[in-house]
C-alpha positions in Angstrom: 2.2 26.8 -16.6 5.4 24.9 -17.6 6.5 21.8 -15.7 9.6 22.4 -13.7 12.0 19.9 -12.1 11.6 21.4 -8.7 7.8 21.1 -9.0 8.0 17.4 -10.0 10.4 16.7 -7.1 8.0 18.5 -4.7 5.1 16.5 -6.0 7.0 13.3 -5.6 7.9 14.1 -2.1 4.3 14.9 -1.3 3.1 11.6 -2.7 5.7 9.7 -0.8 4.8 11.5 2.4 1.1 10.7 1.8 1.9 7.0 1.1 4.0 6.7 4.2 1.3 8.4 6.3 -1.3 6.0 4.9 0.8 2.9 5.6 1.6 4.1 9.1 -2.1 4.6 9.8 -2.9 1.1 8.5 -0.2 -0.4 10.6 -1.4 1.3 13.8 -5.0 0.3 13.2 -4.2 -3.3 12.3 -4.6 -6.1 14.8 -1.4 -7.5 16.4 -2.2 -11.0 15.3 -4.1 -12.1 12.2 -7.5 -13.6 13.0 -7.8 -17.3 13.4 -9.4 -19.0 10.4 -12.8 -20.5 11.1 -14.1 -23.7 9.7 -16.7 -21.9 7.7 -14.1 -20.0 5.7 -12.3 -23.1 4.5 -12.9 -23.5 0.8 -10.7 -26.5 0.1 -12.3 -29.9 -0.4 -11.4 -32.7 2.1 -11.5 -36.4 1.3 -13.4 -38.5 3.8 -12.0 -41.9 4.9 -13.9 -43.9 2.2 -12.4 -41.8 -0.6 -8.9 -42.2 0.8 -9.1 -46.0 0.5 -9.8 -45.9 -3.2 
C-alpha cells in the first residue's frame, strides 16, 4: 500500500497523542517533591581535617 501524506500526518498525530498521554501519566504518578538524598547515596569523596591542612 502506498504511503500517503494524510496517513503520515495521522500517524504523527497518534504518536504525539501517545507521548503526551505517557508524559501526563508519569507526571500524575510522580511524587510532589524529589526524595531527600541519603548519606549512603553520596558518591563524592570528602577530605577529612588532616587532609585539609596539607
